[in-house]
N, C-alpha and C positions, 0 to 999 in steps of 0.2 A: 747705757750710752755714755754716761758721765765717766764710768770706770774705763770704758773702751778708749775714750778720748784722752783720759789722764795717763793711761798705762801703755798705749800702743800708738803707732803712727797712722792707724786706720782712720780714714775720714769718709768712708762710703758704707752704705747699708742697703741691702736688698730686702725690703719688707714683705715681698710677695703679696699675698692677700690678707696678711695679718695686720691688726691694729689700725684698720682703716678709720674707725670711728674715734680713735684717740690721737689721730695724726696731728691735729692742731696743737695739742698739749706737748706731744713729742717734739715737734719742730721748734717750739718756743722754749724747750728745756735747755739747761746748760749744755748737755751733751749734744742735743739736736742742733743747736745753733752752730756747732763746730763742723757739722757735716758739709761736705762739698759735693757729694754724689748720693743720690737716692734712686732706687728702683722700686716699682710696685706694680701690681696687676690691677687693672681697672675692671671691676666686676659689676659696675652699675648696669641696670637693665631698664627697659621700657622708657627710654628717654630721660632717665634720672641723671643727676649730676654726681660724679664720683666724689665721695666724702674726702678723699685724699686731695683732689684738685680744689675742692672748697677750702680745705685746710691751707693749701698753698696760697690761695687768694687772700686768706685772713692773716697769714704769718708774715706780715711786713717786717717784723723784727726778728724773724727766724734766720735760717742758715743762708749763707751766701753761696748758693749752689752753682757749681761750674758744669755739672752734667746731670741730666735727668732722663730716666728711662721709664716709659709708660707702656707696659705690656697690654696689648689689645687696643691701644691707641685712644684717640678722642672719639667718643661714641654718640655725642649729642651736642646741641647748641649750648646747653648749660656747661658741659665740659669745656668747650672752646672758649666761652666767655669767662669762665673761672680761670682758665690757664692764661688768657690774655691779660687779666688784671693782676696776675701774680707778680711778686717782687723777685725778678729773676735777672737782675741787671748784670750778673757775672756769668750767666749761662753761655757756654760756647758749643755744647753738644746736646742734642735732643734725639732720643731714639723711641720708636713706637713699634716694638717687635709684635709681629702677628696682628697688627692693627692698622687702622687708617685714620686720616683726618676725615671723619664721616659726620658731616653736619651741613647746615644750609650754607649757601654762598655768602650770605651776610655775616654769619658767625665766623666762617673761615676768614673772611676779609678782616674782621676785627682781630682775630688771632694773629694773622700774618702781618698786620700793621702795627702790632705792639712793638714798643721800642726795643725790648730785650730780644724779640724774635729777629729783628733786623740785624742783630749782631752775631747771629749764629754762624759758626764755621762748619759744623757737621750736623746733618739731619738724616734720619732714617725713618721712613713712614710709608704707609699706603695712602692713596688718595681716592676718596669716594667719588661716585658718579655725579652727584648733585653739585659739588663744589670744585670739580676737577679743573675746569678752565681757569677759575679765579686763583686756585692754589698755584698752578704752574706759572701763571702770569706774575704773581707776587714772588715766587721762589726765584725766578729769573732775575729779579731786581735786587736780591740780597747782595750787598757789596762784599761780604766776607765769606760767603758760602763756597767752600772749596771741596766738600765731599757730600754727595747726595746718594742715598740708597732708597730706592722705591720698591716697596713690598706689595706685590700684586696690585699695581696701580690700575685704576679704571680706564676704560677705553677713551673716555672724554679727556682724561689727563694726558694719556699718551698721544692722542691726536693734537693736543695743544702744544706738544713739543716742537712741532713744525713752525709755529708762530713766534717762538721765544728764542732769545739768545742769552746764554748763561756766561757772561763775560768773565766771572771769577772762578768758575767751576774747574776743578782739577781731576776729580774722581767721580765716576758715575757707575752705580751698581743697580741693575734691573733684575728683580727676582719675580718669577711667575708672570711675566708679561707675555701676552699673545702677540708675537711679532709677525703678523701676517697681514696681507692686503694693505689697506690704508694706514693701519697702525705702523707697519714696517716702513711704509713710505714716509710717514711723519718722522720716524727715528732717523731715516736716511738724510732728512733735511735739518736735523738737530744741529744747532750751532753752539759750540763751546770751544773757542779758539785756544784756550789754555789746557784743554783736557789731556791728561797724561795717562790715565788709567780707565779702562772700560771692563766691567765685569757683567757677563750675561749668564744668568743662572736660572735653571728650571723654566726657561722661556721657550715656548713652542714656536716653531717656524718650519717652512717648507724649503726645499733646495733652492727654489727661485728667490725666496726671500733672503736666504743667506748670501746668494750671489749678489743681490742688489745691495745688501748691507756692506759687504766687503768691498764694493765698488764706490761706496759713498765717502764724503769728506771726513766722516768719523775716523776712518783709518788713514788719516794723513800722517805726515812725517813727524808730527808733534807727539804722537802716542808712544808711550814707553812700557806699558804693562797691559796685557790682554788676558782675560780668563774666559774660556768657552766651557760652560757647564750646562749647556742647553740654551741655544741649539748645540747639538753634538756634531763635531766635525768628522768628516771622513777624508780620504785621500784628496778628493777634488776640492773640498773646502780648504784643506791645508795648503794646497797648491795656490788657490786664490789668495789666501793670507800671505803666502810667500811673495806674491807679486804686488802687494800693496806698498805704498810709499813708506809705511812704518816698519816693514819687516826687518830691515837691516838695523833699525834704530831700537828695536824692542830690547828691553832688559829683562822683563818677566813674561813668561808664557806658561799658562796653566791650561791643560786640556783634561777636563773631567768628561770622559767619553761614555760611561756606562749608562744604560737605561735602568728601568726599575728592577730588572733581573741581572744588572751589572754586566751587560753585554754591550760591547762597543760596535763601531761601524768600520773599523780598519781591517782590511784583509792582509795588510802588510804595513810595517813601520819602516823597514829598511829600504823601501823603494819610494818613500815619500819625499816631499820637499824639505822635510826636517833633517834628512840624512845628507848633510852637506853644509854649506856655509850661508844659506839663505837667511838664517837667523843668527848670524855670527856675533852679534853684540850681546847675546843673552848672558845674564848672571844667574837667573833662576829658571829652571825647567821642571815642570811637574806634569806627569802623564799618569792618568788613572783609568783602568779598565778599558784599554783601547780596542781590544780585538773582537771582531765578529765571530760567530760560531765556527765558520769555516774559514780559518785564516792561517797564514804562514807562521805567525808568531816568531818573527825574525828580529827580536829586540837586539840580539848580538850584532846583527848587520847594521842596525841604526847606531849602536854605541861605537862601532868601529868607524863609521863614516861621518858621525857628527863632528862639526868643526865650530866649536864655541870656546875659544881660548880664555874668555873672561868668566866662564861658568864657576859659580861658587856654591850654588844650592841645587841638588838633584833629588827628585822624588819620583820613584817608580812604583806604582801600585798595581798588582796583578798583571805584570808585564812579562810573565814567564822568564824570570831571571834564572839562568842556568850557568853551567861551568863556562860556556863560551862567552856569556855576558860578563862573568867575573873577569875573564881574561881581557876582554875588550875594555872594561872599566880600568883595569890595571895598566894597560898598554897605551891607550889613546892619550896623547898630550893634552887634549881638550879638557881632561879631568884633573890636570896637575894642580889646579888651584882650588879644588873643592874644600869647603869648610863645613858643609852640612850634607849628610847623605841619609835618605830614608828609602828603604826597600821593603815593600809589603807584599809578601807572596800570597797568592790565592791558595786555597786548600787543595786544589787539584793541580797546582803548578809543579814543575820539576824541582827536585831537590838539588841544591848545590853540594858537591862532594866536600868532605872535610879538607882534603888537600887543596882544592880550588879556593875554598873559603880562607884557609890559612895564608895562601899566597896573596890573595886580595888584601887581607888586612895588613900584610907586610909591604905591600906595593908602595912605591914612592908617591904615586898619585894621591894616596889617601893620608899621607903623613901631616897634612895641614888641617885635617878634620878637627872641628871643635865640638860637633854634635853628630851622633850616629844613632839611627833607629833601624832595627831589623826585625820584621814581623814574620812569623811562621818560617823562621830561618834556622834549620837544624844544624848548628855548628858542631855539635858533638864535642869531641876532644879538642877541636880547633879553637874552642872558647879560651883555652889556656894561653893562646897567643897574647891576649889582653894583659896577662900577668907581667909580660915584658914591658917595662916602663919606657923603653925606647920605641915601642910601637905606638903610633898615634900619640905622640908626646904632648900635643896641644889639646887633647880631648878634655872637655869640661862637663859633658853630660852625655848619657847614652842609655839605650834600653834594647835588650834582646829578648824577644818573645818567641816561644816555641823553640827554644835553643836545643832541646834533646841532648843536653850536656849532663854528664854524670854529676851526682851530688858533690863529689870531691872537687870537681872542676868549678862548680858554682861557688863552693865555699872558698876556693882559692881566689877567685875574682872578687868576692865580697871582702876578702881580707886585703888583697893587693890593689884593687881598683874599685873602691867603694862608690865612686861616682857613677858606676855602671850598674844598672838594674838588670838582672838576669832572671827571666821566667823559665819554668821547667819546659 
């Protein structure tokens, strides 16, 4: 650690499950005191207290941490109490991947009442059943909490959302929440007047729950970024979203549509509310695995009708990108300001011809690109277009996977455009 601090600008370390019993010595060492971010995995069992959290409680002269990551979260009252008494006055971000604040209500109250906890700006955690109501109540009162990510929160925690107002919150991410019945009703009543981003991921719900959610104040005109990664939208859901107060104000729209078999719910994209100007303010559009098994797969129609003149970032994953799609991307003025383009073809998707790919890369719409990624995209000899330095002159990074390009062409690009990684 001392050498790391003396010879590099690195000030963060992920210890995983190693050195847990030596953590107090590590944190109080010359190198450890310089750390500003640490991550570790909490492997304490049977109500025991994590030795790393005990070390943090004892290391009052240790590092001035700004960010802390505890994989598996707080698992006991001892964990909560040790963390509450730790010297973390500079901490502004706390993450608990794959874990919860899982302790008694009294221990949770002690943790969330700690002075350093009151200063948090970003928090990612699950919330256990026993302390759910207390945790939500205290979180709503944090004056600087702008980003909250809840990992598989308990039903008690989700029901408590209806009673709380998060005055400072700007971003809410729900992962693995069961958004049905009373829980969905509670989320519909959730009050966060400054909320600009909502991410719903791996959260189960029924069609009626989605309709209720999209009709709630959550989707008011203050919202600027929306991610649907479960519940998975279909044409009807997208139509409802297009009719919300936030639709024309959205800057970021991400649609992760695939189920566990990567099958979506859309029978068509070209006939949806997205094919037009309902979301005309978008700067980022991401569509992944949209199509149902029996679908028209009319991505080209969508790309021709899409009216988003401010669009900068476009991601299409398993959207059946073919020659017609390439032509639409090259010709529609909505794509004239793209700076980042990601196209990820499915293994059974149609292949773009070399001539269509070459025309697309030379198209005026793509000449502002800074980043390009093409997956399962058999450019073949068209790869050599990149050797022309006047093509995509602003490109700073890129990757082509499944290029199907001859070895000579790949060698040419490695020599002439080394910023571009080309896979066979």
